[in-house]
Residue, then its C-alpha position, 0 to 999 in steps of 0.5 A: m835419455l833419462s839421466i841422474c843429477r851429477f850433484c844430488q843423484a836424483r832422477l832427471h825428468d825435466t828438459f831445460i832446453d833441447l838444442g838437437l845434435s851438435p858436434l863438439c864446439e872446440k873440435f875444429v876441422t883441418p883441411a885434410q878432414l873436410a871429407e870426413p863426417d863430424r861426430y854429433y852428440p845430443l845437446h840436451a840440457w836438463i834441470c834437476r827438480a830436487c836441487l835445480l842444477v841445470q846440466l848436460d849428460a856427460l856424453v864425452a870423456p873430459e880427456e877428449l874434450f880438454g886433452e888438447y884445447a883450442y881456446f887460449s885466454s890471452y887472445s882476448d885483451s879485455w879478458v887479460a885486463h879483467a885478470k890483471n884487475y882481479c889480481a890487484h883487487i884480491v891481493s889488496r882484499l885478502d892482504l896477501k903477503r910474500g910467500s902466500r900460495v896461489v893455485e889457479i884451477a884451469s889456468n889456461d895459458g897463464y893469462l892470470l898468474q902471470h900478473l902475480l909472478g915476480r911479486g913474491f907469491d908462490v903460484i901454481g897453475v893446474e891445466p889439463a890441456a897439454n898444448v895450453a899448459d906448454v904456453a903457460r910454462a914458456r912464459g914462466v908460470p909453473t903449471e901441472t898438467r892435470f885434471f882437478g879433483r880429490e886426487t890432484a888436490a892430495y898431490l898438490r897439497e903434498q907437493y906444495g902445501p895448502a892454498d891460501l887462495l884458490v882461483g877458478n875462472n870459468v871452470l866450474a861449468h866444465v866439470p863432469d864430476l862436480n862433487d869430486f871437484v868441489a871436494g878437491m877444493a875443500a881438501l886443498l884450501a888452507d884452514t883460513g884460505t879463500i876460494t874465488m870462483e867465476f862462472p856464467h850466471l844462469l839468471q843472465l843466461i835465461e833472461q838474455g836468451q844466451f842459449d849459445t853458451i850451452y855446449h858439451e864442454h859446459f856440463s853444468y849451469f849455476s844460479l847462486l842458490t844452487a852453487e851455494r848448495v853444492f859448496a855447502a855439501h862439501g863444507l864450504r860456505v859462500i860469504d860474498v858475491e860480485e856480479l860481473p859483466t864478463h861472458g854475458g853476466s857472471l858471478r864471482i863467489y868468495a868461499s871459505h871453510s864453513t868452520t872458519g865462520g864469516r857472515a854473508s855479505q849484504r850483496l850476497i843476501a840481496l842476490r839470493e832474494r833476487e833469484r827467489a823473486g825471479g822464481y829460480d828457487r822452484l822448477e816453474g821459474y825455468s820454463g819457456f827458455s826454448a821459445r827464446a832460443e827459437a826467436v833468436k834463430r828465426g831473427l838471425v836466419e831471416f837477417l842473413v837470408r835477406a842480406k844475401a838476397e840483397g847482394k850484401r856480403v857477410a863475414g863472421y868475427g871469432a870462432p868461439g865455442k858459443g859461436n859453434t853452438l849458434l851456427n849449428y843450432c841455426g843451420i848456418g854454413p858457408a852459404l850464409l856465412p862465407y867465412t869467419v876470422d879469429r885472432s888465435p893462430y891455432k884456429q886460422g886455416l881450420y873450419t868450424p865443426g859441423t858447419r864447416v865455415p872457414i876461419h881466416h886471419p882478421d886481415r881478411i875483413a879488410e881484404t874483402r870489405p864485407d857489408y856486415v860483420l857478425i860478432l860470434p863472441w857477443n860477450l866481447k862486443d865492445e872490444i871487438v867493435k873497437q877493433l873493427a872501427y875501420v869497417r865504417e870506411w866502406g859503410g860496413q856494420c857490426v851485427v850481434p845475435i844475442p839477446s836479439l839481433q842488433v845492428v851496431e850503429 
């Protein structure tokens, strides 16, 4: 399918990676739906030769993807700690005062804004998934159930006033109308306000072979250079960047209105140069990614087939979106992975989309004592390996599939 770049509207001719057909990664299957077929969509990532934005076609409406959502941020201890540390850091860095208005876009279940409640800040969450927004409101976080863009920005500014701090963690990739979203941020931001955005770094995705982070809910994938280009088109200037370990390697950019001045930090300049040196400022730098994905697929399938042949028992840990991309691309179902577990009660008792792997409570691991536990949210490896330390009691081991198969000793 020939597409149009969602940022610069150039024609798309170049494939970044084609992962075939895959179901929506957060559309878990209920027991009553097991006899019904899954709906599959092309999972084909393109790269724009004009602006170098890596992107998927917007084949599914945001309302279908995010109207009800299965991901609750608070079920990851390390992610909640990350948010708490961010709040302490940003309050100090920006010298936020009582009454400062903080708006978080895609605020999920209040995992971040809860740390600013009761400190005198005017906090507002914006979350399109009604089931998740209800959880946030139940813990006292004021939340608007809306998709963000120009229209929502105008509404928020009229109802609450401009934002002194505008936060977005892992939302930029989820936006089909990228220009509307970034223009909305510019419209809501106070004249001297600051935006912080966190998103997975395309450089790390490529260099670590993280193809499983590509799924239909992630419409776009950003290098620093392309993110700066997108923000600049809407009167916003990136002034600083931090490299984070989250989600396999993320960026946190700091941006302000271009009219407020502000010089680029040294680490921003250094990362720009690193991306250019790696070839990410030209089309040729993005070639060869498909071969990395195929190598991961071969390694994982061969390991699971061998384990089964040797009579070893295997279980999964987690049912994240990336795990569902991995399982579907590799063709791994209950024959090779009899079950997985997840801490979220919302997912327990359901089945993974496409592959129909049953999802249980984490206690299932202690009950069945598998020889190997395949960690599907590999970005949380350290946290999960600690949680699973007890599997060593019967000689069990954890396995991580990305960037290549690793049995954790």
